[in-house]
C-alpha positions, 0 to 999 in steps of 0.5 A: 452398716457396710464399711464403704458407707462410712467415712472418717472425719478428724474433729477439731479436738483430734478425735477421728469420727466415723461419718454415716448417712442415715434416713435420707428423704427427698430433701434431707438426710441425717448425718451421724458422727460415730465416736471411736469409743463405740455405740455404748460410749454415748458420745455419738452426734448427729446433724441434718444435711439439706439436699438440694438435688432434683429429688428435693422437688418431689415428695415421692423421691428418695435420695440414695445414702451413697449419693449424699455421702459423695456430695459431702465435702470435708468443709461440709462435714466440718460445718455439720459437725460444728452444728451437731447435737448429742444423740444420747440425752446422757451427754447433754450438759443441761441434764448434768450428763 
């Protein structure tokens, strides 16, 4: 992952998360919130961003990661974070993690 493809987001609890766009398609992209503890901490989170650009009307199109990142305002990132889910099953409160 290139350094310029990551943004910082300060979560409501004061943690500085790294924000990365992954797996963009024609109509959505995964937004990953990387915990500062690193990939082994098991605290990373993800959410889906719905793309509404011209690519969304063509199943053969792909929106670029950088284009999605530029479209993400701080308010949108905050909303995605509130809706995000843990990536690691070990951090799920339903399984005692």
